[in-house]
C-alpha positions as CSV (number, residue, x, y, z in Angstrom):
1,M,-11.2,-25.2,24.2
2,I,-13.6,-28.2,23.8
3,A,-16.6,-26.0,23.2
4,S,-14.6,-23.9,20.7
5,T,-13.5,-27.0,18.8
6,T,-17.1,-28.2,18.6
7,I,-18.2,-24.9,17.2
8,V,-15.4,-25.1,14.6
9,D,-16.6,-28.6,13.6
10,E,-20.2,-27.3,13.3
11,I,-19.0,-24.4,11.1
12,L,-17.1,-26.8,8.8
13,D,-20.0,-29.1,8.5
14,L,-22.4,-26.3,7.8
15,K,-20.1,-24.8,5.2
16,K,-20.2,-28.2,3.4
17,Q,-23.9,-28.5,3.7
18,R,-24.6,-25.0,2.4
19,H,-22.0,-25.1,-0.4
20,A,-20.7,-22.0,1.3
21,T,-17.5,-20.0,1.1
22,L,-16.2,-17.9,4.0
23,L,-14.7,-14.5,3.3
24,A,-12.9,-12.7,6.1
25,H,-11.4,-9.3,6.4
26,H,-7.9,-8.9,7.9
27,Y,-9.4,-7.2,10.9
28,Q,-11.4,-10.2,12.1
29,E,-10.5,-12.2,15.1
30,P,-7.8,-14.8,14.5
31,E,-10.1,-17.8,15.0
32,I,-12.3,-16.6,12.2
33,Q,-9.4,-15.9,9.9
34,E,-8.1,-19.4,10.5
35,L,-11.3,-20.9,9.1
36,A,-11.6,-18.5,6.1
37,D,-11.4,-19.6,2.5
38,V,-10.1,-16.1,1.6
39,I,-8.6,-13.4,3.8
40,G,-8.2,-10.0,2.3
41,D,-8.9,-6.3,2.2
42,S,-11.9,-4.7,0.6
43,L,-10.6,-4.9,-3.0
44,E,-9.4,-8.5,-2.7
45,L,-12.7,-9.7,-1.2
46,A,-14.7,-7.8,-3.8
47,R,-12.8,-9.6,-6.5
48,K,-13.1,-13.0,-4.8
49,A,-16.8,-12.5,-4.3
50,R,-17.1,-11.9,-8.1
51,D,-15.3,-15.2,-8.9
52,F,-17.3,-17.3,-6.4
53,S,-19.3,-20.2,-7.7
54,G,-21.0,-21.7,-4.7
55,E,-24.5,-21.0,-3.1
56,V,-23.8,-19.1,0.1
57,I,-21.3,-16.4,1.1
58,A,-20.6,-16.0,4.8
59,F,-19.0,-12.6,4.9
60,C,-17.0,-12.0,8.1
61,G,-16.4,-8.3,8.0
62,V,-18.8,-5.4,8.2
63,W,-22.2,-4.9,6.6
64,F,-21.2,-2.7,3.6
65,M,-18.7,-5.4,2.5
66,A,-21.4,-8.0,2.5
67,E,-23.7,-5.6,0.5
68,T,-20.9,-5.4,-2.1
69,A,-20.7,-9.2,-2.3
70,K,-24.5,-9.3,-2.8
71,V,-24.4,-6.7,-5.6
72,I,-21.8,-8.9,-7.4
73,N,-23.8,-12.1,-6.6
74,P,-27.5,-11.1,-6.7
75,G,-28.7,-14.7,-7.0
76,R,-26.7,-16.1,-4.1
77,V,-27.3,-15.9,-0.3
78,V,-25.0,-13.6,1.5
79,V,-25.0,-13.6,5.3
80,V,-23.0,-11.7,8.0
81,P,-22.6,-13.1,11.6
82,D,-23.7,-9.8,13.2
83,R,-26.1,-7.3,11.6
84,D,-24.8,-4.5,13.8
85,A,-21.3,-4.8,12.3
86,S,-21.4,-1.3,10.8
87,C,-18.7,1.3,10.0
88,S,-18.2,4.9,11.1
89,L,-17.4,5.9,7.5
90,V,-20.8,4.5,6.3
91,E,-22.5,6.3,9.1
92,S,-20.8,9.6,8.2
93,C,-22.1,9.6,4.7
94,P,-25.9,9.3,4.3
95,A,-27.3,8.6,0.9
96,E,-29.7,11.6,1.1
97,A,-26.8,14.0,1.5
98,V,-24.9,12.5,-1.5
99,R,-28.0,12.7,-3.7
100,A,-28.4,16.4,-2.7
101,F,-24.7,17.0,-3.6
102,R,-25.2,15.4,-7.0
103,Q,-28.2,17.5,-7.8
104,S,-26.4,20.7,-6.9
105,H,-23.1,19.7,-8.5
106,P,-24.1,17.8,-11.7
107,N,-20.6,18.2,-13.3
108,H,-18.7,16.5,-10.5
109,A,-17.5,13.0,-10.7
110,I,-18.4,11.2,-7.4
111,V,-15.7,8.8,-6.3
112,S,-16.9,6.7,-3.4
113,Y,-14.6,4.7,-1.1
114,I,-15.9,1.2,-0.9
115,N,-16.6,1.9,2.8
116,T,-20.0,3.3,1.9
117,S,-23.6,2.0,1.9
118,V,-25.0,0.4,-1.2
119,E,-27.3,3.4,-1.5
120,V,-24.3,5.7,-1.7
121,K,-22.6,3.4,-4.2
122,A,-25.7,3.7,-6.4
123,E,-25.3,7.5,-6.5
124,S,-21.6,7.2,-7.4
125,D,-19.7,7.3,-10.7
126,I,-16.9,5.0,-9.7
127,L,-15.8,3.2,-6.5
128,C,-12.3,2.9,-5.0
129,T,-10.5,1.2,-2.2
130,S,-7.5,2.4,-0.2
131,R,-5.3,0.3,-2.5
132,N,-6.5,1.8,-5.8
133,A,-7.8,5.2,-4.8
134,V,-5.1,7.2,-6.5
135,K,-5.4,5.1,-9.7
136,V,-9.2,5.6,-9.7
137,V,-9.0,9.4,-9.4
138,N,-6.3,9.5,-12.0
139,S,-8.6,7.7,-14.4
140,I,-11.0,10.7,-14.4
141,P,-10.2,13.6,-16.8
142,R,-8.1,16.2,-14.9
143,D,-10.4,19.1,-15.8
144,Q,-13.5,17.4,-14.3
145,P,-14.1,18.3,-10.6
146,V,-14.3,15.3,-8.2
147,M,-16.0,14.7,-5.0
148,F,-14.2,12.1,-3.0
149,L,-16.2,10.5,-0.2
150,P,-16.4,9.7,2.6
151,D,-12.9,9.5,4.3
152,R,-11.3,12.9,4.7
153,N,-7.8,11.4,5.5
154,L,-7.8,9.1,2.5
155,G,-9.2,11.9,0.4
156,A,-6.5,14.3,1.5
157,F,-3.8,11.6,0.8
158,V,-5.2,11.1,-2.7
159,K,-5.3,14.8,-3.3
160,R,-1.6,15.1,-2.4
161,K,-0.7,12.2,-4.6
162,T,-2.6,13.3,-7.6
163,G,-2.1,17.0,-7.3
164,R,-5.7,17.7,-8.2
165,E,-6.9,21.0,-6.9
166,N,-10.4,20.3,-8.2
167,L,-10.8,17.4,-5.8
168,E,-13.2,18.0,-2.9
169,V,-13.3,15.8,0.1
170,W,-16.2,14.7,2.3
171,E,-15.9,15.1,6.0
172,G,-16.1,11.5,7.2
173,A,-13.5,9.4,9.0
174,C,-12.7,6.0,10.4
175,F,-12.8,6.5,14.1
176,V,-10.0,3.9,14.6
177,H,-7.5,5.4,12.2
178,E,-8.5,9.0,12.8
179,T,-7.6,8.8,16.5
180,F,-4.1,7.3,16.2
181,P,-2.1,10.1,17.9
182,A,1.0,11.3,16.2
183,R,2.6,11.8,19.7
184,R,2.2,8.1,20.5
185,L,3.7,7.1,17.2
186,A,6.6,9.4,18.0
187,E,7.0,7.7,21.3
188,A,6.9,4.3,19.7
189,R,9.6,5.3,17.2
190,L,11.9,6.2,20.1
191,E,11.1,3.0,21.9
192,H,11.7,0.9,18.7
193,P,14.4,2.8,16.8
194,R,15.1,-0.1,14.4
195,A,11.4,-0.3,13.4
196,E,9.9,1.1,10.2
197,V,6.5,2.7,10.3
198,V,3.8,1.3,8.0
199,A,0.5,3.2,8.0
200,H,-2.9,3.0,6.4
201,P,-4.0,6.1,4.4
202,E,-7.0,6.5,6.6
203,C,-4.6,7.8,9.3
204,T,-4.2,11.6,9.7
205,E,-1.6,13.5,7.7
206,A,0.5,14.0,10.9
207,V,0.8,10.2,11.3
208,L,1.4,9.6,7.5
209,A,4.2,12.1,7.5
210,M,6.1,9.9,9.9
211,A,5.5,6.7,7.9
212,D,8.1,4.8,5.9
213,F,5.4,3.2,3.9
214,V,1.7,4.1,3.3
215,G,-0.7,1.6,1.8
216,S,-3.8,-0.5,2.1
217,T,-4.0,-3.4,4.6
218,S,-2.9,-5.9,2.1
219,A,-0.2,-3.6,0.7
220,I,1.2,-3.3,4.3
221,I,1.3,-7.0,4.7
222,E,3.1,-7.4,1.3
223,Y,5.6,-4.7,2.2
224,C,6.5,-6.1,5.5
225,S,6.8,-9.6,4.1
226,S,9.2,-8.5,1.3
227,S,11.3,-6.1,3.4
228,D,14.6,-6.9,4.9
229,V,13.6,-4.9,8.0
230,R,12.7,-7.1,11.0
231,E,10.6,-4.7,13.1
232,F,7.6,-2.6,12.2
233,I,5.3,-0.1,13.9
234,V,1.9,-0.8,12.3
235,M,-0.6,2.0,12.1
236,T,-3.8,0.2,11.3
237,E,-6.3,-2.1,13.0
238,S,-4.5,-4.8,15.1
239,G,-6.4,-7.7,13.6
240,V,-3.9,-7.6,10.7
241,R,-1.3,-9.1,13.2
242,F,-2.6,-12.6,12.2
243,S,-1.7,-12.2,8.5
244,L,1.5,-10.3,9.3
245,Q,2.8,-13.0,11.6
246,R,1.7,-15.8,9.2
247,Q,3.5,-14.2,6.2
248,S,6.5,-12.8,8.1
249,P,7.4,-15.3,10.8
250,G,10.2,-14.1,13.1
251,K,9.5,-10.4,12.5
252,R,8.2,-8.1,15.2
253,F,5.1,-5.9,14.9
254,Y,4.2,-3.1,17.3
255,F,0.8,-1.5,17.5
256,V,0.0,2.0,18.8
257,A,-3.2,2.6,20.9
258,N,-5.6,5.2,19.6
259,E,-7.5,7.7,21.7
260,Q,-11.0,6.3,21.0
261,C,-10.6,3.1,23.0
262,N,-6.9,3.1,24.1
263,C,-6.5,0.1,21.8
264,S,-6.1,-0.4,18.0
265,E,-9.3,-2.5,17.4
266,C,-12.4,-1.8,15.4
267,P,-15.4,-2.6,17.7
268,Y,-17.6,-3.3,14.7
269,M,-15.2,-5.8,13.2
270,K,-14.9,-7.6,16.6
271,L,-18.7,-8.1,16.8
272,N,-18.4,-11.2,14.7
273,T,-17.7,-14.4,16.6
274,L,-17.5,-18.1,15.9
275,E,-20.8,-18.6,17.6
276,K,-22.5,-16.0,15.4
277,L,-20.8,-17.4,12.3
278,R,-22.2,-20.9,13.1
279,N,-25.6,-19.4,13.7
280,A,-25.5,-17.5,10.4
281,L,-24.6,-20.6,8.4
282,R,-27.2,-22.6,10.2
283,D,-30.1,-20.1,10.0
284,L,-29.0,-18.2,6.9
285,T,-29.5,-14.9,8.7
286,P,-28.7,-12.1,9.1
287,R,-29.1,-12.1,5.3
288,V,-28.3,-9.2,3.0
289,E,-31.5,-8.4,1.0
290,L,-31.3,-5.7,-1.6
291,S,-33.7,-4.6,-4.3
292,P,-32.8,-5.5,-8.0
293,E,-32.9,-1.7,-8.8
294,I,-30.4,-0.7,-6.1
295,M,-28.1,-3.6,-7.0
296,A,-28.2,-2.8,-10.7
297,R,-27.3,0.9,-10.0
298,A,-24.5,0.1,-7.5
299,L,-23.0,-2.5,-9.8
300,V,-22.2,0.1,-12.5
301,P,-19.5,2.1,-10.4
302,L,-18.3,-1.2,-8.8
303,E,-17.6,-2.8,-12.2
304,R,-15.9,0.4,-13.4
305,M,-13.5,0.1,-10.4
306,L,-13.0,-3.7,-11.0
307,A,-12.2,-3.1,-14.7
308,L,-9.2,-0.9,-13.8
309,K,-6.0,-2.9,-13.9
């Protein structure tokens, strides 16, 4: 406890020295979220990064999120505690394959989930998050074919919601949400009959079919907070428990283990620690470095998304 308190003090001192802000995703460890200036999902953090006025952004999330912050803030230093904090969705969607698709399908609008590399963003027409994906796709003329990438579950959800038969979906997936078994959810519903099921749209259709509410991480938090229901089975990464309990004290939240790790954690998100955060602020590394050309190209579809109300 003493060592941990010392690290917290060091982080707070370094934040002040560096004129830094700390952005943290809901899936980070609680001790990191407790120190954050802003906690949010991908859309919220992208908007907060755009409005930031300091010198350094310490981004506690995964690498693609920090790339997005850098694109919005090209003149500022953006660091991540652990360079290996990647994402299975990013890894499932290489930029070379997206470029090849664009060349062979020039009439398609490419809608890229924000969970993509900066190189893929640069090849895209518009970005989306799980919170605004339906709105983004509906903003495209209905007669124009769409390639939605890279999450097949979110893409299938958007296709059902929009009714667009001309929407193609990339074959990528989040290995946390993809491996939540519907049978374990069914067992949890029997064990907690008073609980509602809230699920992230990266889950499979079989899981979403059992959900009382489907939405982004922040939308789930808002729904649980405003609901009169007192118990929830939460089908997303368990780091969200911190925000759920803070905004809905006295309510109960149950998490279902997936088949990837028999847990409900993203191993990439959990790579970030207080020690690594302290080191990143102290050494200003690992630092996101992007070429002006790639940032300019990626900013276009990002700004198109942020302009949607």
